[in-house]
N, C-alpha and C positions, 0 to 999 in steps of 0.2 A: 271139752275138746280133748282128743287124744294128744298126750304130750309130744309124741313123735311128730304128728301132723302140725302141731303148733310150732315146733322147732323148725321143721322144714319150711313152713310158711314164712316165718321170721327171716330165715336165710334168703329165701327168694326175694323178699321185700328189701333186704339190705343190698342184694346184688342189683336189683332194678334201680334202687335209689342211687347207687354208685354210678351206674351207667348213665342215668339221667343227669347226675351232677357233672360227669366227664363230658357228656354231650353239650351241656349248658356252657361249660368252660370253653369248649372248642368254638362254640358259636360266638361267645363274647370276644375271644381272641381274634377270630376271623373278622368280626365287625370292627374291632379296634384297628386292624391293619388297613382295612378298606377306607376308613374314615380318617386315617392318620391320627387317631387317638389311642394312647396307650394308658395303662393304669398300673398303679402300685398298690397291690393288694385290693384292687377294685375299689379304692376309696379316693385316690388323688389323680384324676385323669389329666393328661396334658397332651399337647400337639407339637408336631415337628414340621417345620417348613424349611425350604432351601431358598436362599436369597442371594442374588448376584450384586455385588457392589463394585464401584469403580474407584481405583486409587490412582492419583496423578503420579506419573513416573518422571516426566520431564516437561518443561515448558516448550511450547511450539516455537518454531522459527518464524521469521517475518520475511516475506519476499516482496520486493518493490519492482514492479514491471515498468518498462519504459512507456512513453506516451504512445497511444494508439489512435489512429485517425477516427476510429469509431467513437472516441470520447469527445464530449462537447464542451469541456471546461478549459482551464488554463494549463498550458504545458508544464508549468513549474509547480503546480499544486497537486498534492497527492491525497487520495482517499481510499478507504477499504472497499474491496470488491468481493472478498470472500473471508469469512471469519475463521475457517479452519478449526482445528482442535488440538489440544496437547496430547502427548503420549499417555496412555492409561493402561492399567492392569485390571482386567476383569477377574474378580475373585468370588468364588461361591462359598457361602457359609451355610452350615446346618444349625438352625436356631430352634431351641426347645422352649415352649411357652406353657405356663399353666393356663387354666381356663379363665383366669382373671387378667391375662395378658402380660404377666410378669415373665421376664426372661430367666429361664433356669440354666441354660448353657448356650454357648455360641462357639462353634468349632469350624475351623477352615477345612474344607474338604480337599484332601490331597489330589493333585492332578487335575484340578478344576480351575486352572488359571489360564487366562488368554491375554496376550499382549496386543494392545491396539495401537498401531503406529500413529505418530503425530502427523497432522495435516497442516502445512504452513498457512498462516494468515497472509492473504494476498492483498497488496496495495498497488495502486497504479497511478501514474502521472496522467494529468488531463482532467482533473477534478473540477467541479463547480465549488463555490464557496459555501460549505455546509459545516455544521458542527462536527468536529472530529477530523476535518481535512487539515492538511499541514504542508509546510514547505521548509526547505533549508535555506537560511539567509545567505544570499550572495555577498552582501555587505551590510553592516550596520554602522551608520555614522551618528554623530551627536550634534545637537544644535540647541541654541537658546532663543529666548524671546527677541534678542537683539541681533539675530542673524540678518544678513542682507535681504531686504525685501520683507522682513517679518514685522517691522514696526515703522510707524511714521517718525520722521525726524524729531527728536526731542521727547518722544513719548516714553512713558515709564511702564506701559503695558502693551501687549500685542493680542490680537484675536486670531485664533486658529480657524481652520476651515470649518470646523464643527461649531464655531461661535463660542468656544470655551475661551475664557480670558486668562492670560498668564502674565507673570512679571518675572523679574530676575530672582525673586525669593519666594514667590507664593503663586497659588493657583485658585481661581474662583470655583467653589464647589457647586453641586447640583442645587443646593438650597439658596445660592446667591452669596453665601459668606466666603471670605477669603481665608485660606489656610496656608501657613508657611510650609515650604517644601516644594516638591515637584510632582506630587500625586494628586489625582482627582478622585474623590470618593474611594481612596485606597488603591486605585490603579495608577501605574506609571503611564506616561503618554508617549505615543509614537506617531510619526507620519508614515503612511503606507500607500501602496498602489491603489488606484481607484477600484480595483477588483474587490478590495475589502471595504465594505460599506462603513461609513462613519459610525462610530459607537460600537464597532465590533470588538469583543473582548478576546484577546489572544493570550496564550501561555508561552513564555519563552523558557526553553530548557536547553541543557547541554551547552551552557554559555560560559563566558569568561568575564562577566560584568561584576562589579562590586562597588559598594558605597551607597549612601542614602537608604539603607535598609536592605539592599540587595546583597546576597551572599553568593559568591562564585560557585556555579554548578547547581545551585538550588533553584528550581523552577519558580517563576513569579509571573504575575499577570499584568498586562498592559492594555490600554485602550487606544484604538485607532481614532485619533482626534484631529489629524492634520494631513495635508498633502504637500507635495514638493515636486517641482518640475523634474528633478533628477531622481526622485524616489519612484521607481517603476519596477514592475514584476516582483521579484523576491528580494527586494532591498528595503531596509527600514531606516528611519532617522529617529534617534532617541532624544526626547526633550530633557535637557539638564538644567534649565533655569536661565543661565547666562553663559555666553561663550567667553566671557572674561574669566571664568573659572571652570575649566573643563574637568577638573578632578572631582566635581560633584558626584559623577559616576565614572569610574575608571573602567576602561576596556583593556583587559590584560592580554589579549591575543586576537588573532584573525577571527572573522565571523564564520568561517567555513565549519560546518557541522552543527551550528546553532539551529535548533528546531523551533519552528513557530507553529503552534496549533490553534485552530479556531475553537473556542470553547463556549461562546455565547454571543448574542446580539442584543444590545440595549436599545431602548427606544430614543429616538431623537425628537424631542418636543420641548415646549416652553414650560418653565416652572411657574410658580405662583406670582413671580415678579415680572413675568413676560420675557425672561431670558431663555434662549435656546440652550438646552442641556441634554446630556445623555443619562437616562434613568432606566431602572429595571422595570 
């Protein structure tokens, strides 16, 4: 072949190859942008996604609405009617992953933040007795097994409305055994309005009681086990063993503000000894 023709042919081939390579690179880059895949020297592909996350800014407030005639429950009992939501900040991040799903980088995108205002949780008076419903105690008194009308003359024990047996120093447990103290299966005992079924478990919080394992201000659980002619609506009577020693449980302030929340309902039935008890 003529050397000049050979040289010209080689030059044309180089030019065509270069154009083809450039065109190929352009296609690769274009496809990478369309599919959100990029490459580093065409050997380590990775992908980029944008994700919006929500960060809590402040807790929501709670609104308690007065009793409404449309409600079919008790005027002194409160329950949730709307959950609401806390204040949140919606933040968008650009996250880079390799093809194995490993995070290579995570960057907050400037100007992509949105504040979502809090919506109050709404509660309303006039609730039925359900888990989570609550009331504020109008008064909480204390009584013992030896209260007027609680025991037969000369008796050393008394029977509550729930058929639980108590004495000045002990309480009969669900298995029939007697245990020293004033608790039944770990629960303190109270008399309450008939609206609260016997064997209802309540939590007492924001209180000023202390003694017998109760720490002032620390929530504790009690069992509705008794009734009382004067214990109506949002009033409670707290069992302390004997009225001869009221300091078994000390009440350091008025009951106003003490919150009573319904947390569970135990079953009222007979144990293996035929005794009526409250059990899970």
